[in-house]
N, C-alpha and C positions, 0 to 999 in steps of 0.2 A: 832789652831785660825784661822779662817779663813776670809781674807779681802771680803768684800761685795763690799764697795764702797771707794774712793776716788779722792779727789781732791788735787793737791797740792800746798803744804804751806795753805793748809785750813782745811781739815780735812781726818778721816779716821775712815771708822764704818766697824767693823770686828765683828764675832760672832764665841762665845765660847761656844760649846753644846746650851745651851739652851738661853747664855746670850749675849747680843748685847753691846759691848763697842765704845763708843763715843771719838776720839780722836781728839782736837782741838787744832790750833795753836793758841795760844794768842799772847798779849802784843805790842808795841811799838816799844820802844827802846834795851828794853831787849824781846827775844823770846822765849818761852817756850807752853809745850806741856800740857794740861789738858785734861784728862782720866775720862768718867763717864761710870757707867753702867747704860743702859737705865732700866728706872721704868717697871714695869708688862704695865702700862697705855702709857706711851712712845714707846713699843714695840708694842702694838697694834698699836697704832697711827703711825707709822711706815709702820708694816704691810698692813693697809689700806691705806695711801698715799704716799708710797714711800718715793724714794730721795731728792723730793722737799722739804717735810716734815723736814727731815733728815739737808740738807739746812737751812732750817730756824731755826732748835732746832743748829745748828753747828752758826748761827750768833749772835741768843739771848746768846750762852757761851761766843762768842768772845768780844760782846758787856757788857759783864755783868760778867765776869768773876770769879768774887770773890761771886756771887750770889752761885756759883754751887762746891766751895773749898772745902766744908764738905761732897759732894759725889764723890772726887777723889778716884779713883781704882790707885793703883801700877800692871805694867804689862809685 
């Protein structure tokens, strides 16, 4: 797995073959990490728009992690 981008205590974007995994630090009192695999559409958005798009995605996940629980992957 290759790390593409990282912001301490915010997110890590990794590439595993043709898969992109976004790990986001979530929580307030209890801190946890939520890892999702980017969909084909999200991957295309990232490749077109770069790191600013990933940061916006990480903010969306951090603000509403429950919306992404069904997409969790274990790494």
